[in-house]
N, C-alpha and C positions, 0 to 999 in steps of 0.2 A: 582589462585583464587584472589590473591591480586590485580592483574592488572584489573580483572573484577570489583572488588569493586571500585577501583579508577576511572575506566571508567564510571561506573554508577553514582558515586559521581559527576564527571565532567558534565555528562549529566543533572543531577538534578540541579546543580548550574547554568547551562545555561538556563534551563527552568525557574528556580526561577528568574533569571535576566531578561529574555526576554519574559516570559510567553507564551501565546498561539501563538504568532508570531513565536517563536522558534520551537514549535511543528508543526505548519503549514509548515514551511520551511523544517524541517527534513522529514516529511511525504511526502511532495510534491516531493522532490528530491529522496527519496527512491522509490516512486511509478514511477518515471521517469527512474529508473534503477541504481541509485547510491547505493553503499553498506553502508547504514546508518541504525541506530537502530530505525526504525519507531515504531515497537511494544513496545519496551522498553520506548521510549519517550511517547507513549500513556499511558502506565501503570504509568509512573512517574507523568505525569500531572494529571492523575486520582487520584493518591495518594495525590498530592498537593491540589486537589479540595476537597478531603475527609477531609483534615485538615482545609479547608476554605481559603486557600491561593489564589485560582483562582476559577472562576465560572465554574462549570461542564458543563453548557450549552454552554458557549463560547469555552471551551476546545473541546467538542465533535463536535461543528460546525467547528472549525478550522481544526481538524483532518479529518473530512469528506470532507471538501472543498479541503484540501491538497491532499487527496487520489484521489478524482475525477479529479481534475485539473492535477495532476501529470500523472495519467494514460492517460488522454485525450491528454496531450502533447506528451506522448510516442506514442499514436495512430497516431497522426499527423506526427510525425517523421517516424514511420513505413510506413504510407500510402504514404508519399512523396518520401522516399528513401530506405525503408527497403527491398523490394523485390529484387531489383538489388544487394544489398549487400548480401542477403541470397543466391542468385544464384551464385554470384561470390565467396564468402568465406565460404558458408555453407558446401561444401564437405570437407573442412579442419577439421571440427568438427563433421563429420558424417551426416550432413544434405544433403543427396542426393536429386536429383530432384524427385525421387519416394517418399521419406519421406516428402518433401515439399508439394507434391500433396496430400499425406495422411493428413497432417496438415491442408491444405486448406479445404479438405472434412470434417474433424472433426469440423472446425470452421463454415462451412456452416450448418452442421447438429446440432451441440451442442455448438456453440460459446457462446451463452448467459450463459449457465451453466458453461462453462470453465472460462469465465471472472469472473462470480460471485464467483465461488469457488476458483479461483487462488489467490484471496486476502488473503486466509488463509494458503497459502503454500509459504515459504520464497522466493525461487528463482523465482517462477512463479509470485509472487506479483511484483517483480521488472521488469519483462519482459513482463508482461501481455499486456499492451497497445501497445508496439512496435510490438509484434507478431500479435495481432489482426489487427493492421493497415497494417502490411506487407502482410497479407493474404487476405486483402480487405474485412474484416468483415464489413457489413453495419453499418454506423455511428450511426443511431438511436438505433439499437439493442445493439451495444456496449455501448452507453451512458446509456441506461436504466440498463443494467446488471452491468455496472461499478458503477453507483450510488447506486443500491441496495446492491451490494457486499460491497462497502465502508461503507454503513450504518450498515450492519450486523457486519462487522469487527470492526467498531468503537464502536458499542454497546457491543460486546463481550469483547474486550480488554480495553475499556474505562469505560463504564457503569458498567460492571461486577466487576472489582476491586474497583470501587467507592462504589458500594453497599455492597460488601464484607467488605471493610474497615469500613463502617458504622455499619455493624452487629457486627464485632469484637470490635469496639470501645464501643458499647452499652453493650457488655458482660463484659468488664473490669471495 
């Protein structure tokens, strides 16, 4: 538990030092697939905004932009080279050609809902764009679902704690 506390303190110190740029970078690379604490960074900057240290509007815009651009970069990577990699290395992790075909069918039928809701699931949030690009989900559909999912995720984990902190502050 002590390591978690120190990690969160370091995260908050980085956000205090670099502001919304730090959160943008963290969320961008997390959305691209890096194992970074995007949700924690979003909550931390929301708390700082509630204290008046940063603008909540700038923070939410930076998070949303980082999420959309990170997933879009992942989509591009998946679209350009993901399918050959999945076909070559997929069987090593249980992704057979039949499972890949099933995944492609799911993305054709429900891709927008998958992309939108994946933002709220930790591992799916990181792989969302790469998978959608790898299975050739149409770009316009991906972009709309990605933007809406990022907006909802940003509102829940950014605006939610901000408003909650305000309510708690008024009660004290």
